[in-house]
All heavy atoms as an XYZ file, in Angstrom:
1033
protein
N     124.968     87.326    131.908
C     125.644     88.574    131.909
C     126.707     88.617    130.895
O     126.902     89.660    130.173
C     126.197     88.798    133.308
C     126.940     90.052    133.329
S     126.200     91.035    134.598
C     127.342     92.185    134.888
N     127.436     87.530    130.675
C     128.471     87.458    129.775
C     127.884     87.471    128.294
O     128.432     88.051    127.406
C     129.248     86.129    129.952
C     130.505     85.949    129.169
C     131.517     87.080    129.455
C     131.139     84.642    129.432
N     126.680     86.853    128.146
C     126.076     86.847    126.869
C     125.557     88.205    126.488
O     125.715     88.647    125.323
C     124.850     85.858    126.857
N     125.056     88.992    127.437
C     124.598     90.383    127.105
C     125.795     91.235    126.805
O     125.735     92.154    125.972
C     123.780     90.978    128.214
O     124.457     90.826    129.474
C     122.410     90.456    128.261
N     126.888     91.026    127.486
C     128.149     91.765    127.224
C     128.672     91.494    125.816
O     129.079     92.391    125.116
C     129.184     91.416    128.282
C     130.436     92.263    128.204
C     130.136     93.747    128.478
C     131.389     91.740    129.276
N     128.583     90.147    125.437
C     128.961     89.821    124.093
C     128.030     90.460    123.060
O     128.527     90.879    121.986
C     129.018     88.299    123.939
C     130.227     87.625    124.648
O     131.240     88.350    124.864
N     130.187     86.407    124.880
N     126.785     90.418    123.339
C     125.829     91.014    122.388
C     126.017     92.505    122.203
O     125.958     93.052    121.147
C     124.390     90.717    122.813
C     123.894     89.279    122.575
C     122.510     89.125    123.146
C     123.951     88.934    121.113
N     126.329     93.225    123.335
C     126.618     94.635    123.325
C     127.896     94.928    122.517
O     127.940     95.835    121.738
C     126.795     95.183    124.726
C     125.464     95.387    125.413
C     125.645     96.023    126.837
C     124.399     96.158    127.583
N     124.568     96.746    128.850
N     128.910     94.065    122.788
C     130.180     94.227    122.041
C     129.983     94.002    120.564
O     130.487     94.732    119.740
C     131.229     93.341    122.691
N     129.222     92.962    120.279
C     128.950     92.725    118.846
C     128.142     93.833    118.223
O     128.433     94.299    117.143
C     128.233     91.335    118.682
C     129.172     90.231    119.013
C     127.702     91.152    117.257
C     128.521     88.825    119.111
N     127.169     94.342    118.919
C     126.374     95.514    118.439
C     127.241     96.739    118.211
O     127.082     97.428    117.223
N     128.180     96.978    119.159
C     129.028     98.182    119.053
C     129.954     97.937    117.814
O     130.179     98.893    117.032
C     129.837     98.417    120.368
C     128.904     98.829    121.402
C     130.890     99.394    120.132
C     129.485     98.935    122.802
N     130.518     96.797    117.676
C     131.431     96.517    116.552
C     130.676     96.603    115.226
O     131.172     97.248    114.293
C     132.080     95.105    116.692
C     132.732     94.711    115.411
C     133.030     95.083    117.879
N     129.477     96.101    115.188
C     128.648     96.244    114.027
C     128.320     97.737    113.719
O     128.373     98.201    112.558
C     127.363     95.439    114.106
C     127.507     93.928    113.893
C     126.180     93.234    114.156
C     128.074     93.572    112.565
N     127.990     98.516    114.683
C     127.642     99.927    114.513
C     128.906    100.706    114.055
O     128.772    101.490    113.120
C     127.168    100.541    115.855
N     130.070    100.385    114.584
C     131.292    101.019    114.096
C     131.594    100.626    112.693
O     131.971    101.478    111.846
C     132.486    100.670    115.068
C     133.809    101.073    114.436
C     132.260    101.319    116.412
N     131.425     99.341    112.387
C     131.647     98.904    110.989
C     130.704     99.528    109.980
O     131.083     99.918    108.922
C     131.603     97.344    110.939
C     132.838     96.572    111.507
C     132.530     95.104    111.461
C     134.038     96.920    110.673
N     129.408     99.609    110.321
C     128.425    100.213    109.532
C     128.752    101.702    109.359
O     128.639    102.226    108.160
C     127.000    100.046    110.043
C     126.423     98.642    109.871
C     125.102     98.519    110.555
C     126.291     98.287    108.408
N     129.127    102.403    110.347
C     129.490    103.799    110.267
C     130.623    104.039    109.379
O     130.690    104.891    108.516
C     129.718    104.420    111.670
O     128.593    104.150    112.573
C     129.994    105.860    111.629
N     131.673    103.195    109.601
C     132.862    103.267    108.759
C     132.585    102.966    107.277
O     133.011    103.668    106.402
C     133.901    102.254    109.248
C     135.134    102.189    108.373
C     136.076    103.229    108.409
C     135.317    101.152    107.464
C     137.217    103.148    107.592
C     136.443    101.097    106.716
C     137.434    102.094    106.738
N     131.774    101.932    107.064
C     131.372    101.563    105.664
C     130.585    102.702    105.012
O     130.776    103.033    103.772
C     130.582    100.260    105.651
O     131.380     99.191    106.176
N     129.672    103.283    105.769
C     128.862    104.371    105.167
C     129.733    105.559    104.833
O     129.639    106.171    103.801
C     127.740    104.715    106.144
N     130.594    105.898    105.761
C     131.579    107.015    105.504
C     132.518    106.785    104.333
O     132.659    107.595    103.510
N     132.973    105.516    104.215
C     133.852    105.153    103.153
C     133.033    105.261    101.837
O     133.576    105.776    100.820
C     134.398    103.713    103.313
C     135.209    103.321    102.176
C     136.566    103.527    101.991
C     134.795    102.584    100.989
N     136.944    103.019    100.756
C     135.913    102.424    100.187
C     133.514    102.091    100.582
C     135.860    101.763     98.946
C     133.489    101.402     99.396
C     134.679    101.268     98.568
N     131.859    104.770    101.836
C     131.018    104.733    100.588
C     130.704    106.178    100.106
O     130.823    106.496     98.904
C     129.702    103.909    100.793
C     128.921    103.811     99.542
C     129.369    103.018     98.475
C     127.707    104.489     99.406
C     128.613    102.887     97.387
C     126.989    104.423     98.252
C     127.442    103.646     97.204
O     126.711    103.472     96.049
N     130.337    107.061    101.049
C     130.100    108.422    100.648
C     131.303    109.097    100.114
O     131.312    109.784     99.090
C     129.578    109.246    101.907
C     129.543    110.742    101.666
C     128.203    108.762    102.268
N     132.496    108.911    100.675
C     133.745    109.477    100.234
C     134.109    108.824     98.894
O     134.668    109.549     98.019
C     134.877    109.278    101.283
C     134.723    110.159    102.484
C     134.664    111.662    102.113
O     135.455    112.141    101.275
O     133.787    112.343    102.676
N     133.835    107.581     98.698
C     134.141    106.907     97.471
C     133.281    107.502     96.308
O     133.867    107.804     95.248
C     133.819    105.395     97.540
C     133.961    104.736     96.224
N     135.184    104.484     95.662
C     133.009    104.187     95.423
C     134.990    103.873     94.473
N     133.652    103.641     94.318
N     132.029    107.826     96.573
C     131.181    108.481     95.613
C     131.655    109.850     95.276
O     131.675    110.277     94.141
C     129.722    108.570     96.084
C     128.962    107.182     96.165
C     127.604    107.398     96.750
C     129.007    106.505     94.842
N     132.131    110.607     96.267
C     132.675    111.930     96.051
C     133.967    111.856     95.216
O     134.181    112.658     94.364
C     133.025    112.600     97.393
C     131.813    113.085     98.138
C     132.253    113.859     99.383
N     131.106    114.156    100.211
C     131.147    114.552    101.478
N     132.306    114.670    102.043
N     130.077    114.773    102.118
N     134.789    110.854     95.470
C     136.007    110.653     94.721
C     135.722    110.307     93.305
O     136.363    110.862     92.406
C     136.963    109.564     95.396
C     138.208    109.369     94.690
C     139.138    110.347     94.606
C     138.408    108.158     94.021
C     140.350    110.137     93.931
C     139.606    107.918     93.328
C     140.575    108.929     93.301
N     134.751    109.474     93.035
C     134.376    109.155     91.671
C     133.857    110.364     90.970
O     134.269    110.618     89.776
C     133.284    108.008     91.684
C     132.703    107.819     90.311
C     133.896    106.696     92.202
N     133.050    111.186     91.565
C     132.607    112.409     90.963
C     133.766    113.398     90.691
O     133.798    113.990     89.663
C     131.580    113.091     91.872
N     134.719    113.428     91.631
C     135.854    114.313     91.424
C     136.705    113.822     90.217
O     137.147    114.596     89.426
C     136.697    114.296     92.684
C     138.044    114.993     92.576
C     138.114    116.396     92.478
C     139.199    114.275     92.430
C     139.285    117.080     92.352
C     140.440    114.921     92.291
C     140.475    116.353     92.242
O     141.642    116.931     92.109
N     136.944    112.536     90.182
C     137.702    111.928     88.974
C     136.949    112.313     87.709
O     137.609    112.634     86.714
C     137.805    110.454     89.138
C     138.848    109.988     90.136
C     139.222    108.541     90.095
C     138.272    107.554     89.576
N     138.718    106.170     89.714
N     135.628    112.214     87.622
C     134.895    112.577     86.433
C     135.071    114.020     86.063
O     135.281    114.315     84.851
C     133.425    112.161     86.585
C     133.164    110.668     86.611
C     131.728    110.341     86.886
O     130.914    111.264     87.069
O     131.465    109.125     86.965
N     135.018    114.903     87.020
C     135.236    116.300     86.710
C     136.672    116.594     86.254
O     136.854    117.393     85.404
C     134.936    117.178     87.940
O     135.741    116.859     89.070
C     133.472    117.083     88.350
N     137.629    115.900     86.845
C     139.000    116.093     86.397
C     139.219    115.563     84.966
O     139.825    116.236     84.117
C     140.009    115.420     87.411
C     141.414    115.302     86.833
C     140.005    116.084     88.720
N     138.637    114.463     84.643
C     138.729    113.883     83.352
C     138.060    114.818     82.322
O     138.685    115.139     81.252
C     138.130    112.456     83.257
C     139.024    111.506     83.982
C     137.900    112.018     81.848
C     138.398    110.143     84.217
N     136.878    115.324     82.631
C     136.214    116.234     81.674
C     136.986    117.540     81.515
O     137.127    118.077     80.450
C     134.803    116.507     82.113
O     134.774    117.213     83.342
N     137.502    118.032     82.648
C     138.322    119.299     82.555
C     139.623    119.033     81.763
O     140.051    119.889     80.981
C     138.713    119.801     83.901
N     140.159    117.847     81.866
C     141.387    117.493     81.122
C     141.062    117.396     79.614
O     141.844    117.849     78.772
N     139.919    116.882     79.279
C     139.491    116.798     77.804
C     139.280    118.189     77.257
O     139.682    118.479     76.130
C     138.270    115.971     77.662
C     138.505    114.501     77.873
C     137.289    113.619     77.724
C     137.623    112.146     77.956
N     136.439    111.354     77.919
N     138.686    119.074     78.089
C     138.449    120.462     77.616
C     139.752    121.174     77.422
O     139.978    121.868     76.380
C     137.564    121.211     78.637
C     137.597    122.706     78.417
C     136.126    120.704     78.602
N     140.681    120.917     78.307
C     142.004    121.577     78.183
C     142.853    121.025     77.016
O     143.497    121.768     76.308
C     142.788    121.404     79.543
C     144.089    122.174     79.543
C     143.924    123.602     79.505
O     143.019    124.190     80.067
N     144.729    124.352     78.704
N     142.712    119.739     76.815
C     143.372    119.183     75.615
C     142.836    119.752     74.299
O     143.567    120.064     73.465
C     143.188    117.642     75.592
C     143.995    116.938     76.555
C     143.775    115.394     76.555
O     142.853    114.920     75.824
O     144.390    114.708     77.316
N     141.493    119.948     74.235
C     140.909    120.565     73.011
C     141.378    122.015     72.863
O     141.702    122.480     71.788
C     139.402    120.479     73.054
C     138.712    121.002     71.837
C     139.203    120.251     70.552
O     139.324    119.056     70.587
N     139.406    120.968     69.502
N     141.411    122.696     74.021
C     141.898    124.084     74.011
C     143.377    124.149     73.568
O     143.696    125.026     72.750
C     141.741    124.723     75.381
C     142.089    126.136     75.478
C     141.859    126.655     76.900
C     142.223    128.134     76.975
N     142.005    128.671     78.293
N     144.195    123.275     74.022
C     145.586    123.166     73.610
C     145.773    122.904     72.123
O     146.541    123.544     71.416
C     146.378    122.106     74.424
C     146.544    122.566     75.852
O     146.309    123.741     76.251
N     146.954    121.648     76.708
N     144.903    122.018     71.596
C     144.924    121.692     70.154
C     144.522    122.900     69.337
O     145.131    123.236     68.323
C     143.997    120.518     69.826
C     144.491    119.199     70.295
C     143.547    118.121     69.987
C     144.052    116.746     70.538
N     143.020    115.702     70.317
N     143.473    123.624     69.787
C     143.094    124.849     69.092
C     144.188    125.949     69.117
O     144.372    126.603     68.106
C     141.802    125.419     69.768
C     140.591    124.510     69.494
O     140.635    123.653     68.641
O     139.593    124.693     70.307
N     144.863    126.084     70.287
C     145.964    127.089     70.350
C     147.076    126.637     69.439
O     147.656    127.481     68.760
C     146.380    127.192     71.854
C     145.345    127.897     72.596
C     147.673    127.980     71.893
C     145.563    127.952     74.127
N     147.373    125.379     69.391
C     148.489    124.954     68.548
C     148.144    125.196     67.077
O     148.969    125.612     66.314
C     148.712    123.443     68.766
N     146.925    124.956     66.706
C     146.480    125.207     65.276
C     146.607    126.680     64.990
O     147.071    127.065     63.867
C     145.090    124.747     65.046
C     144.919    123.239     64.981
C     143.431    122.872     64.770
C     143.280    121.391     64.821
N     141.807    121.028     64.723
N     146.191    127.520     65.932
C     146.270    128.950     65.794
C     147.688    129.422     65.633
O     148.029    130.224     64.835
C     145.562    129.705     66.921
C     145.588    131.178     66.824
C     144.952    131.799     68.004
O     144.614    131.195     69.038
N     144.681    133.147     67.905
N     148.576    128.798     66.435
C     150.007    129.157     66.386
C     150.637    128.778     65.055
O     151.452    129.511     64.571
C     150.768    128.530     67.566
C     150.412    129.021     68.898
C     150.650    130.480     69.112
O     151.637    130.987     68.586
N     149.768    131.212     69.701
N     150.226    127.675     64.530
C     150.723    127.250     63.183
C     150.315    128.291     62.128
O     151.101    128.674     61.286
C     150.258    125.805     62.862
C     150.518    125.530     61.378
C     150.929    124.837     63.757
N     149.090    128.679     62.204
C     148.537    129.684     61.242
C     149.293    131.018     61.349
O     149.644    131.675     60.384
C     147.080    129.874     61.415
C     146.173    128.697     61.000
C     144.701    129.069     61.336
C     146.325    128.359     59.540
N     149.503    131.434     62.585
C     150.165    132.702     62.851
C     151.640    132.544     62.298
O     152.113    133.515     61.593
C     150.198    133.052     64.322
C     148.777    133.504     64.748
C     151.230    134.146     64.632
C     148.610    133.654     66.272
N     152.305    131.514     62.655
C     153.667    131.323     62.184
C     153.796    131.244     60.663
O     154.712    131.862     60.103
C     154.283    130.014     62.757
C     154.554    130.141     64.271
O     154.562    131.280     64.805
N     154.708    129.019     64.949
N     152.826    130.616     60.052
C     152.921    130.555     58.532
C     152.675    131.888     57.950
O     153.309    132.243     57.012
C     151.888    129.521     58.047
C     152.249    128.069     58.285
C     153.492    127.630     57.587
O     153.710    128.023     56.394
O     154.322    126.987     58.194
N     151.739    132.628     58.556
C     151.454    133.977     58.028
C     152.657    134.911     58.151
O     153.000    135.624     57.259
N     153.266    134.859     59.361
C     154.444    135.694     59.594
C     155.584    135.279     58.631
O     156.316    136.056     58.120
C     154.881    135.580     61.066
C     153.865    136.195     61.957
C     156.232    136.209     61.288
C     153.739    137.670     62.054
N     155.746    133.943     58.457
C     156.798    133.425     57.564
C     156.646    133.908     56.109
O     157.581    134.392     55.504
C     156.780    131.887     57.618
C     157.857    131.204     56.837
C     157.720    129.701     56.952
C     158.647    128.944     56.047
N     158.408    127.511     56.129
N     155.424    133.811     55.666
C     155.185    134.214     54.238
C     155.315    135.765     54.136
O     155.890    136.211     53.130
C     153.773    133.803     53.793
C     153.646    132.342     53.596
N     154.432    131.572     52.739
C     152.873    131.396     54.170
C     154.110    130.302     52.768
N     153.124    130.125     53.685
N     154.830    136.488     55.097
C     154.964    137.917     55.115
C     156.465    138.332     55.128
O     156.895    139.199     54.406
C     154.224    138.544     56.274
C     154.210    140.058     56.245
O     153.984    140.643     55.103
O     154.469    140.651     57.266
N     157.198    137.634     55.938
C     158.697    137.925     56.055
C     159.362    137.582     54.725
O     160.170    138.383     54.272
C     159.226    137.026     57.188
C     160.710    137.107     57.385
C     161.379    138.324     57.740
C     161.527    136.038     57.092
C     162.712    138.360     57.897
C     162.907    136.086     57.226
C     163.518    137.230     57.656
O     164.865    137.251     57.787
N     159.037    136.447     54.120
C     159.676    136.122     52.824
C     159.319    137.185     51.773
O     160.189    137.570     50.975
C     159.235    134.729     52.393
C     160.044    133.647     52.933
C     161.528    133.775     52.736
O     162.287    133.912     53.716
N     161.985    133.778     51.478
N     158.060    137.602     51.730
C     157.674    138.585     50.746
C     158.409    139.893     50.966
O     158.888    140.513     49.980
C     156.098    138.844     50.840
C     155.339    137.659     50.303
O     155.888    136.842     49.547
N     154.095    137.561     50.787
N     158.579    140.302     52.158
C     159.287    141.573     52.508
C     160.797    141.449     52.121
O     161.396    142.340     51.573
C     159.119    141.979     53.966
C     157.704    142.471     54.219
C     157.536    142.764     55.676
C     156.074    143.303     55.892
N     155.852    143.579     57.310
N     161.373    140.242     52.436
C     162.780    140.018     52.053
C     162.938    140.105     50.526
O     163.906    140.748     49.978
C     163.302    138.712     52.591
C     163.555    138.641     54.045
C     164.140    137.274     54.362
C     164.451    139.699     54.578
N     162.011    139.474     49.781
C     162.089    139.502     48.374
C     161.955    140.920     47.832
O     162.640    141.317     46.907
C     160.978    138.552     47.716
C     161.240    137.150     47.999
O     162.358    136.715     48.258
N     160.194    136.342     47.970
N     161.051    141.730     48.454
C     160.860    143.125     48.060
C     162.152    143.919     48.273
O     162.579    144.737     47.458
C     159.719    143.724     48.869
O     159.629    145.055     48.561
N     162.802    143.732     49.451
C     164.041    144.469     49.784
C     165.141    144.029     48.753
O     165.793    144.899     48.232
C     164.419    144.140     51.222
C     163.567    144.854     52.215
C     165.941    144.596     51.491
C     163.750    144.397     53.702
N     165.306    142.729     48.484
C     166.317    142.300     47.565
C     166.073    142.848     46.169
O     167.005    143.189     45.473
C     166.398    140.796     47.588
C     167.033    140.212     48.891
O     167.854    140.820     49.447
N     166.625    139.058     49.257
N     164.830    142.877     45.767
C     164.474    143.377     44.425
C     164.761    144.929     44.360
O     165.302    145.407     43.338
C     163.049    143.152     44.073
N     164.484    145.628     45.406
C     164.819    147.068     45.393
C     166.296    147.312     45.326
O     166.735    148.139     44.498
C     164.271    147.701     46.678
C     164.427    149.203     46.714
S     163.885    149.916     48.284
C     165.196    149.388     49.413
N     167.103    146.586     46.091
C     168.497    146.809     45.998
C     169.126    146.290     44.695
O     170.133    146.759     44.247
C     169.179    146.252     47.260
C     169.009    147.136     48.401
C     168.035    146.923     49.413
C     169.769    148.315     48.615
C     167.883    147.746     50.472
C     169.612    149.165     49.669
C     168.627    148.907     50.598
O     168.474    149.757     51.597
N     168.488    145.287     44.134
C     168.982    144.781     42.828
C     168.774    145.814     41.740
O     169.600    146.012     40.893
C     168.264    143.495     42.502
N     167.657    146.559     41.829
C     167.417    147.611     40.874
C     168.440    148.729     41.054
O     168.815    149.405     40.089
C     166.011    148.215     41.063
C     164.894    147.332     40.452
C     163.608    148.001     40.418
N     163.166    148.531     41.741
C     162.399    147.876     42.605
N     162.021    146.674     42.348
N     162.074    148.491     43.752
N     168.898    148.986     42.257
C     169.902    150.010     42.493
C     171.237    149.630     41.876
O     171.975    150.540     41.555
C     170.095    150.267     43.981
C     168.974    150.965     44.684
S     169.391    151.190     46.390
C     168.060    152.321     46.875
N     171.497    148.410     41.766
C     172.788    147.967     41.199
C     172.809    148.014     39.692
O     173.849    147.991     39.074
C     173.116    146.579     41.714
C     173.547    146.503     43.125
C     174.155    145.179     43.434
N     174.695    145.144     44.700
C     174.032    144.707     45.794
N     172.854    144.240     45.669
N     174.561    144.816     46.989
N     171.610    148.073     39.087
C     171.632    148.080     37.618
C     172.117    149.428     37.124
O     171.816    150.505     37.691
C     170.155    147.863     37.088
C     169.707    146.408     37.409
C     168.253    146.256     36.942
O     167.605    147.179     36.504
N     167.800    145.019     37.049
N     172.893    149.401     35.981
C     173.389    150.695     35.461
C     172.171    151.468     34.904
O     171.308    150.936     34.275
C     174.308    150.264     34.364
C     173.998    148.888     33.986
C     173.347    148.248     35.280
N     172.173    152.741     35.207
C     171.121    153.628     34.732
C     171.648    154.650     33.735
O     172.865    154.861     33.628
C     170.517    154.327     35.902
O     171.440    155.200     36.547
N     170.719    155.252     33.055
C     171.138    156.227     32.074
C     171.147    157.680     32.687
O     171.325    158.591     31.913
C     170.226    156.184     30.844
O     168.870    156.484     31.269
N     170.961    157.734     33.956
C     170.887    159.017     34.595
C     172.289    159.631     34.762
O     173.271    159.045     34.416
N     172.265    160.865     35.235
C     173.528    161.567     35.356
C     174.242    161.345     36.694
O     175.279    161.881     36.929
C     173.295    163.072     35.224
O     172.452    163.565     36.218
N     173.623    160.504     37.576
C     174.225    160.235     38.865
C     175.463    159.298     38.694
O     175.429    158.374     37.885
C     173.239    159.523     39.756
C     172.037    160.397     40.149
S     172.495    161.678     41.264
C     172.945    160.802     42.731
N     176.499    159.598     39.385
C     177.689    158.736     39.325
C     177.372    157.418     40.029
O     176.547    157.343     40.928
C     178.794    159.525     39.952
C     178.054    160.443     40.934
C     176.711    160.748     40.255
N     178.148    156.425     39.641
C     177.988    155.148     40.349
C     178.504    155.203     41.752
O     179.361    156.084     42.019
C     178.721    154.012     39.564
O     180.062    154.324     39.514
N     178.066    154.325     42.665
C     178.565    154.470     44.029
C     180.090    154.197     44.080
O     180.624    153.397     43.348
C     177.811    153.347     44.771
C     177.146    152.526     43.770
C     177.131    153.303     42.478
N     180.761    154.972     44.970
C     182.181    154.851     45.031
C     182.472    153.681     45.945
O     181.796    153.437     46.948
C     182.767    156.124     45.555
O     182.299    156.319     46.934
N     183.532    153.020     45.615
C     183.994    151.913     46.449
C     185.264    152.365     47.098
O     186.341    151.925     46.780
C     184.285    150.693     45.531
C     183.002    150.177     44.928
C     182.688    150.484     43.621
C     182.084    149.390     45.624
C     181.513    150.070     42.997
C     180.946    148.908     45.061
C     180.605    149.233     43.761
O     179.430    148.800     43.175
N     185.119    153.254     48.073
C     186.254    153.874     48.695
C     186.788    152.888     49.776
O     186.142    152.094     50.320
C     185.889    155.155     49.376
O     184.900    154.942     50.337
N     188.097    153.030     49.970
C     188.765    152.252     50.992
C     188.434    152.874     52.366
O     188.566    154.047     52.560
C     190.233    152.217     50.835
O     190.598    151.415     49.789
N     188.046    151.993     53.313
C     187.771    152.443     54.601
C     188.999    152.122     55.506
O     189.317    152.913     56.377
C     186.496    151.739     55.187
C     185.295    152.031     54.248
C     186.225    152.200     56.590
C     184.893    153.459     54.159
N     189.591    151.049     55.282
C     190.729    150.687     56.174
C     192.009    150.865     55.436
O     192.069    151.137     54.288
C     190.580    149.129     56.616
O     190.634    148.399     55.376
C     189.319    148.917     57.316
N     193.102    150.744     56.224
C     194.414    151.015     55.736
C     194.831    150.035     54.599
O     195.438    150.436     53.619
C     195.484    151.009     56.832
C     195.169    152.134     57.818
C     196.857    151.065     56.281
C     196.010    152.128     58.998
N     194.467    148.783     54.752
C     194.880    147.810     53.803
C     194.091    147.802     52.508
O     194.246    146.976     51.664
C     194.933    146.398     54.374
C     193.539    145.884     54.787
O     192.572    146.644     54.673
N     193.444    144.702     55.279
N     193.155    148.740     52.331
C     192.532    148.941     51.058
C     191.319    148.041     50.759
O     190.966    147.860     49.571
N     190.587    147.536     51.730
C     189.419    146.773     51.505
C     188.306    147.663     51.106
O     187.977    148.644     51.801
C     188.982    145.953     52.720
C     190.075    144.928     53.086
C     187.652    145.262     52.441
C     189.797    144.209     54.346
N     187.753    147.460     49.962
C     186.655    148.297     49.466
C     185.297    147.811     49.905
O     185.135    146.636     49.915
C     186.741    148.383     47.943
N     184.419    148.710     50.269
C     183.090    148.388     50.748
C     182.115    148.871     49.746
O     182.186    149.959     49.214
C     182.810    148.977     52.156
C     183.622    148.318     53.231
C     184.770    148.963     53.643
C     183.245    147.095     53.717
C     185.566    148.334     54.668
C     183.982    146.517     54.717
C     185.128    147.141     55.160
O     185.857    146.550     56.135
N     181.112    148.073     49.469
C     180.031    148.433     48.605
C     178.877    148.977     49.391
O     178.294    148.322     50.210
C     179.508    147.143     47.872
C     178.344    147.423     47.012
O     178.023    148.622     46.681
O     177.759    146.422     46.478
N     178.609    150.350     49.347
C     177.634    150.948     50.168
C     176.227    150.379     49.941
O     175.396    150.290     50.892
C     177.691    152.414     49.854
C     178.460    152.542     48.584
C     179.258    151.284     48.463
N     175.929    149.972     48.685
C     174.589    149.373     48.428
C     174.452    148.035     49.183
O     173.419    147.723     49.776
C     174.313    149.264     46.935
C     174.210    150.666     46.342
C     173.085    148.443     46.665
C     174.089    150.698     44.806
N     175.539    147.282     49.134
C     175.538    145.964     49.804
C     175.329    146.152     51.387
O     174.527    145.387     52.005
C     176.725    145.189     49.522
O     176.828    143.978     50.208
N     176.029    147.143     51.892
C     175.895    147.387     53.303
C     174.445    147.830     53.648
O     173.874    147.407     54.615
C     176.923    148.409     53.795
C     178.369    147.830     53.637
C     176.644    148.892     55.199
C     179.467    148.846     53.885
N     173.899    148.733     52.807
C     172.523    149.221     53.087
C     171.546    148.076     52.978
O     170.600    147.931     53.758
C     172.210    150.318     52.048
N     171.779    147.119     51.987
C     170.935    145.972     51.840
C     170.992    145.069     53.068
O     169.937    144.632     53.568
C     171.266    145.214     50.581
C     170.380    144.030     50.401
C     170.686    143.292     49.052
O     171.742    143.553     48.381
N     169.832    142.353     48.659
N     172.215    144.817     53.550
C     172.401    144.003     54.736
C     171.634    144.635     55.950
O     171.027    143.947     56.707
C     173.866    143.837     55.053
C     174.550    142.912     54.063
O     173.841    142.216     53.327
O     175.782    142.937     54.041
N     171.771    145.961     56.102
C     171.099    146.697     57.190
C     169.539    146.509     57.002
O     168.853    146.286     57.989
C     171.489    148.097     57.211
S     173.174    148.385     57.754
N     169.105    146.675     55.846
C     167.622    146.556     55.573
C     167.137    145.165     55.889
O     166.050    144.961     56.475
C     167.278    146.930     54.163
N     167.945    144.163     55.537
C     167.495    142.769     55.788
C     167.515    142.512     57.336
O     166.579    141.841     57.826
C     168.433    141.805     55.074
C     168.287    141.783     53.561
C     169.395    140.939     52.905
C     166.934    141.316     53.086
N     168.546    142.953     57.989
C     168.598    142.772     59.454
C     167.428    143.511     60.163
O     166.837    142.962     61.060
C     169.918    143.221     60.013
C     171.099    142.307     59.649
C     170.939    140.896     60.198
O     170.478    140.762     61.365
O     171.222    139.944     59.448
N     167.177    144.707     59.680
C     166.023    145.474     60.272
C     164.732    144.731     60.013
O     163.870    144.637     60.993
C     166.018    146.880     59.684
O     167.249    147.533     59.869
C     164.884    147.702     60.246
N     164.596    144.171     58.835
C     163.359    143.449     58.578
C     163.246    142.198     59.443
O     162.143    141.822     59.914
C     163.246    143.027     57.058
C     161.954    142.384     56.782
C     160.779    143.255     57.053
O     160.681    144.402     56.764
N     159.814    142.661     57.783
N     164.355    141.526     59.724
C     164.370    140.389     60.668
C     163.824    140.776     62.025
O     163.034    140.138     62.632
C     165.769    139.801     60.787
C     166.221    138.988     59.664
C     167.611    138.421     59.971
C     168.235    137.761     58.764
N     169.585    137.299     59.009
N     164.326    141.917     62.483
C     163.928    142.405     63.839
C     162.430    142.797     63.837
O     161.672    142.477     64.814
C     164.802    143.577     64.271
C     166.287    143.202     64.563
C     167.031    144.433     64.867
C     166.335    142.198     65.657
N     161.994    143.474     62.798
C     160.556    143.901     62.710
C     159.694    142.672     62.613
O     158.686    142.615     63.376
C     160.404    144.824     61.511
C     158.875    145.091     61.208
C     161.079    146.139     61.700
N     160.039    141.672     61.842
C     159.196    140.453     61.789
C     159.221    139.660     63.052
O     158.192    139.166     63.470
C     159.800    139.565     60.639
O     159.611    140.203     59.388
N     160.352    139.669     63.751
C     160.445    138.970     65.051
C     159.477    139.733     66.101
O     158.806    139.043     66.800
C     161.851    138.994     65.606
C     162.084    138.327     66.932
C     161.643    136.874     66.915
C     163.520    138.476     67.427
N     159.469    141.044     66.018
C     158.662    141.787     66.926
C     157.181    141.502     66.621
O     156.333    141.302     67.500
C     158.903    143.254     66.823
C     160.220    143.700     67.445
C     160.552    145.168     67.176
O     159.996    145.780     66.303
N     161.497    145.674     67.892
N     156.818    141.415     65.316
C     155.467    141.080     64.920
C     155.093    139.683     65.430
O     153.989    139.453     65.892
C     155.310    141.143     63.415
C     155.363    142.518     62.803
C     155.296    142.423     61.281
O     154.989    141.378     60.697
O     155.582    143.545     60.697
N     156.034    138.748     65.339
C     155.744    137.367     65.747
C     155.545    137.353     67.257
O     154.584    136.695     67.777
C     156.941    136.487     65.349
C     156.739    135.046     65.795
C     156.017    134.142     65.171
C     157.287    134.428     66.975
N     156.039    132.932     65.814
C     156.804    133.114     66.985
C     158.073    134.887     68.010
C     157.148    132.249     67.955
C     158.404    133.979     69.041
C     157.925    132.633     68.969
N     156.388    138.115     68.015
C     156.240    138.070     69.480
C     154.857    138.727     69.914
O     154.206    138.202     70.726
C     157.364    138.845     70.157
C     157.179    139.102     71.613
C     158.693    138.111     69.947
N     154.528    139.785     69.217
C     153.249    140.445     69.520
C     152.074    139.513     69.185
O     151.079    139.491     69.914
C     153.095    141.702     68.685
C     153.905    142.835     69.295
C     153.579    144.145     68.574
N     154.587    145.109     68.952
C     155.506    145.632     68.113
N     155.572    145.242     66.830
N     156.401    146.513     68.556
N     152.205    138.761     68.091
C     151.089    137.837     67.791
C     151.040    136.657     68.762
O     149.933    136.047     68.903
C     151.263    137.342     66.340
O     152.402    136.457     66.285
N     152.147    136.280     69.423
C     152.121    135.196     70.335
C     151.420    135.548     71.709
O     150.918    134.701     72.370
C     153.520    134.729     70.654
C     154.270    134.201     69.463
C     153.648    132.999     68.841
O     153.255    132.064     69.521
N     153.506    133.111     67.537
N     151.480    136.836     72.074
C     150.867    137.193     73.404
C     149.439    137.538     73.270
O     148.801    137.855     74.290
C     151.717    138.347     73.981
C     153.050    137.890     74.340
C     151.698    139.541     73.138
N     148.771    137.560     72.026
C     147.384    137.904     71.954
C     146.541    136.748     72.390
O     146.853    135.644     72.364
C     147.057    138.200     70.488
C     147.633    139.504     70.068
C     147.211    139.828     68.652
C     147.755    141.126     68.144
N     147.427    141.469     66.839
């Protein structure tokens, strides 16, 4: 009777061990498959990130060159305004605005305003290009 009890106990232990081993092996296979899908998804995402970074560099370079061209155009336009002309228009007045007599150049102020406006317009273009 003791021998059959030992055989039953050994059989039960073996059945539990086999069940546990089979369950562990199935879950291990699932985990390996999951790791492979995560690795492949990571590689796809890395490539996507590289593509986005390349696109951002191109956008930034395009905006930068466009911005420089526009600044050069603005500066050239205001430089032409400062050149003496043979027309009948009087030269801009350098009137005092403050009490201590500091004179302001209206062309210089207009140029500064145009440059600042162009900075803001270019910044808006850059932001719009980033969200596409």
